[in-house]
BALOBA-1460 file (C-alpha; in Angstrom, 3 decimals):
// residues 113
<rec num="1" residu="x" x="161.076" y="-97.198" z="-108.260"/>
<rec num="2" residu="x" x="160.655" y="-95.645" z="-104.823"/>
<rec num="3" residu="x" x="163.319" y="-93.273" z="-103.492"/>
<rec num="4" residu="x" x="163.292" y="-95.082" z="-100.186"/>
<rec num="5" residu="x" x="164.956" y="-98.030" z="-101.812"/>
<rec num="6" residu="x" x="167.754" y="-95.877" z="-103.260"/>
<rec num="7" residu="x" x="168.328" y="-93.581" z="-100.294"/>
<rec num="8" residu="x" x="168.097" y="-95.030" z="-96.843"/>
<rec num="9" residu="x" x="168.492" y="-93.471" z="-93.462"/>
<rec num="10" residu="x" x="171.973" y="-93.078" z="-91.981"/>
<rec num="11" residu="x" x="173.141" y="-95.923" z="-89.781"/>
<rec num="12" residu="x" x="175.293" y="-95.753" z="-86.677"/>
<rec num="13" residu="x" x="178.068" y="-97.399" z="-88.667"/>
<rec num="14" residu="x" x="178.009" y="-94.659" z="-91.330"/>
<rec num="15" residu="x" x="180.893" y="-92.233" z="-91.051"/>
<rec num="16" residu="x" x="180.047" y="-88.640" z="-90.281"/>
<rec num="17" residu="x" x="181.646" y="-86.290" z="-92.788"/>
<rec num="18" residu="x" x="184.348" y="-84.079" z="-91.357"/>
<rec num="19" residu="x" x="183.413" y="-80.494" z="-92.044"/>
<rec num="20" residu="x" x="186.017" y="-77.738" z="-91.921"/>
<rec num="21" residu="x" x="185.450" y="-75.848" z="-88.692"/>
<rec num="22" residu="x" x="187.641" y="-73.877" z="-86.334"/>
<rec num="23" residu="x" x="188.038" y="-76.690" z="-83.863"/>
<rec num="24" residu="x" x="191.753" y="-77.408" z="-83.921"/>
<rec num="25" residu="x" x="194.348" y="-75.711" z="-81.804"/>
<rec num="26" residu="x" x="196.421" y="-74.861" z="-84.898"/>
<rec num="27" residu="x" x="193.468" y="-73.085" z="-86.502"/>
<rec num="28" residu="x" x="192.724" y="-71.097" z="-83.367"/>
<rec num="29" residu="x" x="196.390" y="-70.123" z="-82.952"/>
<rec num="30" residu="x" x="196.450" y="-68.929" z="-86.569"/>
<rec num="31" residu="x" x="193.377" y="-66.772" z="-85.945"/>
<rec num="32" residu="x" x="194.939" y="-65.271" z="-82.815"/>
<rec num="33" residu="x" x="198.225" y="-64.731" z="-84.648"/>
<rec num="34" residu="x" x="196.470" y="-62.749" z="-87.369"/>
<rec num="35" residu="x" x="194.846" y="-60.478" z="-84.805"/>
<rec num="36" residu="x" x="198.060" y="-59.963" z="-82.851"/>
<rec num="37" residu="x" x="199.944" y="-59.120" z="-86.048"/>
<rec num="38" residu="x" x="197.227" y="-56.616" z="-86.949"/>
<rec num="39" residu="x" x="197.856" y="-54.710" z="-83.707"/>
<rec num="40" residu="x" x="201.597" y="-54.551" z="-84.247"/>
<rec num="41" residu="x" x="203.101" y="-57.508" z="-82.428"/>
<rec num="42" residu="x" x="205.673" y="-59.823" z="-84.026"/>
<rec num="43" residu="x" x="204.199" y="-63.297" z="-84.367"/>
<rec num="44" residu="x" x="205.649" y="-66.567" z="-85.604"/>
<rec num="45" residu="x" x="204.596" y="-70.174" z="-85.369"/>
<rec num="46" residu="x" x="206.901" y="-72.255" z="-83.245"/>
<rec num="47" residu="x" x="207.011" y="-75.931" z="-82.307"/>
<rec num="48" residu="x" x="205.530" y="-75.197" z="-78.880"/>
<rec num="49" residu="x" x="202.903" y="-72.711" z="-79.966"/>
<rec num="50" residu="x" x="202.628" y="-69.122" z="-81.156"/>
<rec num="51" residu="x" x="205.685" y="-66.998" z="-80.352"/>
<rec num="52" residu="x" x="204.642" y="-63.386" z="-79.753"/>
<rec num="53" residu="x" x="207.140" y="-60.543" z="-79.295"/>
<rec num="54" residu="x" x="206.992" y="-56.880" z="-78.437"/>
<rec num="55" residu="x" x="208.774" y="-55.172" z="-81.351"/>
<rec num="56" residu="x" x="210.055" y="-52.294" z="-79.191"/>
<rec num="57" residu="x" x="211.293" y="-54.554" z="-76.404"/>
<rec num="58" residu="x" x="212.097" y="-58.000" z="-77.883"/>
<rec num="59" residu="x" x="212.793" y="-59.427" z="-74.423"/>
<rec num="60" residu="x" x="209.048" y="-59.115" z="-73.790"/>
<rec num="61" residu="x" x="207.829" y="-62.280" z="-75.463"/>
<rec num="62" residu="x" x="205.712" y="-65.325" z="-74.811"/>
<rec num="63" residu="x" x="204.819" y="-68.625" z="-76.412"/>
<rec num="64" residu="x" x="201.056" y="-68.953" z="-76.456"/>
<rec num="65" residu="x" x="199.581" y="-72.425" z="-76.508"/>
<rec num="66" residu="x" x="196.109" y="-73.643" z="-77.302"/>
<rec num="67" residu="x" x="194.708" y="-76.710" z="-75.629"/>
<rec num="68" residu="x" x="191.563" y="-78.114" z="-74.155"/>
<rec num="69" residu="x" x="190.707" y="-77.078" z="-70.612"/>
<rec num="70" residu="x" x="189.295" y="-80.034" z="-68.649"/>
<rec num="71" residu="x" x="187.673" y="-77.844" z="-65.972"/>
<rec num="72" residu="x" x="185.709" y="-75.982" z="-68.679"/>
<rec num="73" residu="x" x="184.076" y="-78.885" z="-70.497"/>
<rec num="74" residu="x" x="187.197" y="-79.617" z="-72.566"/>
<rec num="75" residu="x" x="186.761" y="-76.388" z="-74.554"/>
<rec num="76" residu="x" x="189.822" y="-74.942" z="-76.280"/>
<rec num="77" residu="x" x="191.580" y="-72.111" z="-74.419"/>
<rec num="78" residu="x" x="194.695" y="-70.031" z="-75.014"/>
<rec num="79" residu="x" x="197.411" y="-70.339" z="-72.356"/>
<rec num="80" residu="x" x="200.613" y="-68.493" z="-71.566"/>
<rec num="81" residu="x" x="203.931" y="-70.321" z="-71.486"/>
<rec num="82" residu="x" x="203.535" y="-70.534" z="-67.695"/>
<rec num="83" residu="x" x="200.097" y="-72.212" z="-68.081"/>
<rec num="84" residu="x" x="198.026" y="-69.180" z="-67.125"/>
<rec num="85" residu="x" x="194.655" y="-69.227" z="-68.888"/>
<rec num="86" residu="x" x="194.253" y="-66.274" z="-71.265"/>
<rec num="87" residu="x" x="190.780" y="-66.711" z="-72.778"/>
<rec num="88" residu="x" x="188.503" y="-69.184" z="-74.484"/>
<rec num="89" residu="x" x="189.350" y="-69.444" z="-78.164"/>
<rec num="90" residu="x" x="185.997" y="-67.962" z="-79.174"/>
<rec num="91" residu="x" x="186.951" y="-64.793" z="-77.276"/>
<rec num="92" residu="x" x="189.698" y="-63.638" z="-79.658"/>
<rec num="93" residu="x" x="189.355" y="-59.943" z="-78.769"/>
<rec num="94" residu="x" x="189.726" y="-60.718" z="-75.066"/>
<rec num="95" residu="x" x="192.776" y="-62.867" z="-75.814"/>
<rec num="96" residu="x" x="194.377" y="-60.053" z="-77.840"/>
<rec num="97" residu="x" x="193.787" y="-57.484" z="-75.085"/>
<rec num="98" residu="x" x="195.189" y="-59.835" z="-72.455"/>
<rec num="99" residu="x" x="198.346" y="-60.608" z="-74.448"/>
<rec num="100" residu="x" x="198.871" y="-56.939" z="-75.267"/>
<rec num="101" residu="x" x="198.385" y="-56.115" z="-71.592"/>
<rec num="102" residu="x" x="200.945" y="-58.512" z="-70.160"/>
<rec num="103" residu="x" x="203.503" y="-57.743" z="-72.850"/>
<rec num="104" residu="x" x="203.150" y="-54.094" z="-71.755"/>
<rec num="105" residu="x" x="202.738" y="-52.910" z="-75.285"/>
<rec num="106" residu="x" x="201.025" y="-49.547" z="-75.762"/>
<rec num="107" residu="x" x="198.975" y="-50.021" z="-78.921"/>
<rec num="108" residu="x" x="196.648" y="-47.113" z="-79.756"/>
<rec num="109" residu="x" x="194.593" y="-49.250" z="-82.183"/>
<rec num="110" residu="x" x="193.680" y="-51.604" z="-79.337"/>
<rec num="111" residu="x" x="192.981" y="-48.843" z="-76.793"/>
<rec num="112" residu="x" x="190.646" y="-46.999" z="-79.133"/>
<rec num="113" residu="x" x="188.416" y="-49.971" z="-80.017"/>
């Protein structure tokens, strides 16, 4: 028996397996949340996105969203609650520094990187 008869080539109608990758906005927000928590910000998941607070000044807070950006090839980006682009999701360090910067939070661990 030839293997060609048992295993054939994939067809266009065959379903492509869904592999676990960081391609959803929830996954990217979770990754950002972990990094922001690591540098000392209060983070919680909310219905509208990731709620980030300055622990010393709780009035300094924002809800960060993650969505596709049509003018950048539909890549995922992080956005502020006022729709200001923060960074592409692949640029987690840049996103952390930006959020820390506009929340006016002096974090030595971030400064000394």
